[in-house]
C-alpha positions as CSV (number, residue, x, y, z in Angstrom):
1,M,84.0,214.6,10.1
2,P,83.1,212.2,7.3
3,L,81.9,213.4,3.9
4,Y,78.6,211.9,2.9
5,T,77.4,211.8,-0.7
6,L,73.6,211.6,-0.7
7,N,71.1,211.0,-3.5
8,I,68.5,213.7,-2.8
9,N,65.7,214.4,-5.3
10,G,67.7,212.7,-8.0
11,E,70.9,214.8,-7.4
12,K,74.1,213.9,-5.7
13,M,74.8,216.2,-2.8
14,Q,77.7,216.2,-0.3
15,A,77.6,217.0,3.3
16,D,80.5,217.1,5.8
17,V,78.7,216.2,9.0
18,A,79.0,214.0,12.0
19,E,77.7,210.4,11.4
20,D,74.9,210.8,14.0
21,T,73.5,214.0,12.5
22,P,69.8,213.5,11.8
23,L,68.9,213.5,8.1
24,L,66.4,216.2,8.9
25,W,69.1,218.7,9.8
26,V,71.3,217.8,6.8
27,L,68.3,218.5,4.5
28,R,67.4,221.7,6.2
29,D,70.7,223.2,7.4
30,H,73.1,222.0,4.7
31,F,71.0,221.8,1.6
32,R,68.3,224.4,2.5
33,L,65.5,222.0,1.7
34,T,63.2,223.5,4.3
35,G,59.9,221.9,3.1
36,T,60.7,219.0,5.5
37,K,59.7,220.3,8.9
38,Y,60.9,219.8,12.4
39,G,58.0,219.0,14.6
40,C,58.7,216.8,17.7
41,G,62.2,215.4,17.2
42,I,61.2,212.0,18.4
43,G,59.5,210.6,15.3
44,Q,55.9,210.9,16.6
45,C,54.4,213.7,14.6
46,G,55.4,213.0,11.0
47,A,56.3,216.6,10.0
48,C,59.7,215.4,9.0
49,T,58.6,212.6,6.7
50,V,60.6,212.0,3.6
51,H,61.0,209.0,1.3
52,L,63.9,206.7,1.4
53,N,63.8,204.3,-1.5
54,G,60.1,205.1,-1.9
55,N,59.2,204.4,1.8
56,A,58.0,207.0,4.2
57,V,60.6,207.6,7.0
58,R,61.0,210.0,9.8
59,S,64.1,212.1,9.0
60,C,64.5,213.4,12.5
61,L,65.3,209.9,13.7
62,M,67.5,208.8,10.8
63,P,71.2,209.4,11.2
64,V,72.8,210.5,8.0
65,S,75.2,207.5,8.2
66,S,72.3,205.1,7.9
67,V,71.2,206.4,4.5
68,Q,74.1,204.9,2.6
69,T,73.3,205.0,-1.2
70,G,69.5,205.2,-0.7
71,A,67.4,207.5,-2.8
72,I,65.9,210.3,-0.7
73,T,62.9,212.3,-1.9
74,T,61.8,215.4,-0.1
75,I,58.6,217.4,-0.7
76,E,60.6,219.6,-3.0
77,G,61.4,216.5,-5.1
78,L,58.0,214.9,-5.2
79,S,57.1,216.8,-8.4
80,E,58.6,219.6,-10.3
81,N,55.5,221.8,-10.5
82,G,53.4,220.6,-7.6
83,D,51.4,218.4,-9.9
84,H,51.8,215.0,-8.1
85,P,48.3,213.5,-7.7
86,V,48.5,213.9,-3.9
87,Q,49.4,217.6,-4.2
88,Q,46.6,218.1,-6.7
89,A,44.1,216.4,-4.4
90,W,45.4,218.5,-1.4
91,E,44.5,221.6,-3.4
92,E,41.1,220.3,-4.6
93,V,40.0,219.3,-1.1
94,D,41.5,222.5,0.4
95,V,43.3,220.5,3.1
96,P,45.7,222.8,4.8
97,Q,44.8,225.2,7.6
98,C,48.1,226.3,9.1
99,G,50.0,224.0,6.7
100,Y,52.9,223.0,9.0
101,C,52.3,219.3,8.9
102,Q,51.3,219.2,5.3
103,A,54.6,218.2,3.7
104,G,54.8,215.2,6.0
105,Q,51.2,214.3,5.4
106,I,51.7,214.5,1.6
107,M,54.8,212.4,1.7
108,T,53.1,209.8,3.8
109,A,50.1,209.7,1.5
110,A,52.3,209.5,-1.6
111,A,54.3,206.5,-0.2
112,L,51.0,204.8,0.7
113,L,49.6,205.3,-2.8
114,K,52.8,204.2,-4.4
115,R,52.6,200.8,-2.7
116,N,48.8,200.5,-2.8
117,A,47.1,202.7,-5.5
118,K,43.6,201.8,-4.3
119,P,43.7,201.7,-0.5
120,S,40.5,201.1,1.5
121,V,39.3,203.9,3.8
122,N,40.6,201.9,6.8
123,E,44.1,201.6,5.2
124,V,44.1,205.3,4.6
125,V,43.1,206.0,8.2
126,N,45.6,203.6,9.6
127,T,48.5,205.0,7.6
128,M,47.7,208.6,8.0
129,N,47.1,208.3,11.8
130,A,50.8,208.1,12.1
131,N,50.9,211.9,11.3
132,I,49.7,214.5,13.6
133,C,47.7,217.6,12.4
134,R,47.3,220.0,15.3
135,C,44.6,221.9,13.3
136,G,42.5,218.7,13.2
137,A,42.1,218.5,9.4
138,Y,42.0,214.7,9.5
139,H,38.7,214.4,7.6
140,R,40.0,216.5,4.7
141,I,43.4,214.7,4.7
142,R,41.5,211.3,4.5
143,E,39.3,212.7,1.7
144,A,42.3,214.1,-0.2
145,V,44.1,210.7,-0.1
146,I,41.0,209.0,-1.5
147,V,40.7,211.7,-4.3
148,A,44.4,211.2,-5.1
149,S,43.9,207.4,-5.4
150,K,41.5,208.1,-8.2
151,K,44.1,210.2,-10.0
152,I,46.8,207.5,-10.0
């Protein structure tokens, strides 16, 4: 098996895995970064969302061989103390119910606000609709993204 050197949360990490191993399993099983969740395995739910070079991507669909030298950020690397504006807004609005989808939701929102610090409500809805929340906390998720946009 090939040895991959990955840039994860600002650190170089090595994994000896098959080239078609999804990034999700490398993060969870090899590096114990379990904040990134397995949801559906087909890229539809968004629970596995991480950033690759600042863009939100579904790690369950991304083979480790496709990452190359890209910078990967997981929920653990978004901020040292949970003080990213999106994380702060999530707490202020009291978004989570079960919490399972929240890391993916937060990572999607953070990527949106990085490329557009002041999105319209429609832009927030269109972006966040790509992530599923089985608890139905969509109104609080939308509100938290708007609150976070005011913190950036």
